[in-house]
C-alpha positions, -999 to +999 in steps of 0.1 A: +428-289-175+410-253-171+395-258-207+385-291-205+367-290-170+348-258-180+342-274-216+325-302-199+309-286-174+291-259-197+286-288-223+266-309-195+246-278-185+236-268-219+226-300-226+203-303-194+185-266-205+181-281-242+163-311-227+140-293-203+133-266-233+121-300-256+107-318-230+084-296-207+050-286-212+052-249-195+060-224-218+076-204-196+097-231-180+108-237-217+117-205-225+136-198-192+156-231-198+162-218-238+176-183-221+200-204-199+210-229-227+222-196-247+239-179-218+257-213-214+267-217-252+279-183-246+304-196-219+321-218-249+332-185-267+346-172-236+367-201-232+380-200-266+390-164-261+364-150-285+349-121-261+330-103-285+311-135-299+303-143-265+291-111-255+268-110-287+255-143-278+240-131-247+229-098-258+211-110-293+203-143-286+192-144-253+176-108-255+157-120-284+144-153-261+135-125-233+117-105-259+099-141-270+096-147-232+078-115-228+053-120-259+044-156-247+035-142-215+013-113-228-004-137-253-010-169-235-023-171-197+009-197-193+010-189-151-026-201-147-012-238-144+022-232-126+022-242-092+053-228-073+069-261-050+088-250-019+116-275-017+144-277+006+159-245+008+193-256+022+196-276-012+189-244-034+213-227-014+239-252-014+234-255-052+234-218-058+269-215-037+284-242-053+275-227-089+290-191-081+319-209-062+326-229-098+320-202-121+344-180-102+369-206-101+364-209-139+369-174-147+400-170-125+421-199-138+431-183-166+445-151-148+461-173-121+475-194-151+511-185-162+508-205-195+478-190-207+495-175-240+506-211-254+467-216-256+456-182-272+486-163-289+478-126-295+483-107-328+499-076-326+475-045-338+445-065-343+419-071-318+392-100-316+366-073-329+383-062-357+390-101-370+357-111-366+344-081-388+371-085-415+361-122-417+323-114-412+322-090-439+345-105-463+340-142-463+308-146-453+290-114-465+266-131-484+254-157-458+252-128-431+229-109-456+207-139-460+205-145-427+194-110-421+168-111-446+155-142-436+150-131-400+134-097-413+107-119-433+101-139-402+098-109-382+071-095-406+052-129-411+049-130-375+034-095-367+010-105-399+001-137-385-006-121-345-024-093-362-048-117-379-056-134-349-059-105-326-084-089-353-106-121-351-106-126-315-114-091-306-142-089-334-160-122-325-185-116-296-212-139-286-247-126-284-247-127-246-217-098-248-236-076-273-267-077-254-247-065-223-233-036-240-266-025-257-283-025-222-254-004-210-258+020-238-294+022-232-289+030-195-264+058-203-287+073-229-320+074-206 
C-alpha cells in the first residue's frame, strides 16, 4: 500500500514538473521545475531501496541542473521579465504543510511497517553500493565509458561555443562606444 501511494504521488509530481519545464517560456522557471523533477525521480530509487542511486540522482543530476541554472542566470538576463505574484499566503502555507506531512508519512511508513523484508530481502555481506559497482563495472562497463566520453565531448563543445560567442560580443563595438573611449583617453592624457 505504501509503495503504491508513494509511486503515484511522485509520478504525478514528476510529470507536473517536467510539463512545466517543457511549456514555460521563462528559463528560470523551467530550470527550477527541471531540478524539482530530478529530485522527484530520485524518490523512485529510494522507494525501491536503491539508496545509493537515489543519492547519486540528487547529487549528480540535480547538481548539474543547478550549474545550468547558474549559467542561465549569468548569460541571460532572465530575471528582467519575471514578475512576482503575491498570492494568498494561507494557500501557500497549507500546501507546504500538507507536502511536509506527506513526505514525513512516506518516509516513516517503512520504519513502522513490519513486513518490509518481504519486498526488499537483504543479501548477506553485500551492500547496495557494492552491488551497483559490480553491475556497473562488469556488465555495463562499455555503455558507462561511452556515456562518460559523450559528456566530456558535450562539455568541451559547450565551452568552445560559449567562448566564441563571448569573443564576438566583446570585440564588436559600435562607433559611439569607440568615440567615448577615445574621448576618455584624451581627457586622461591631457
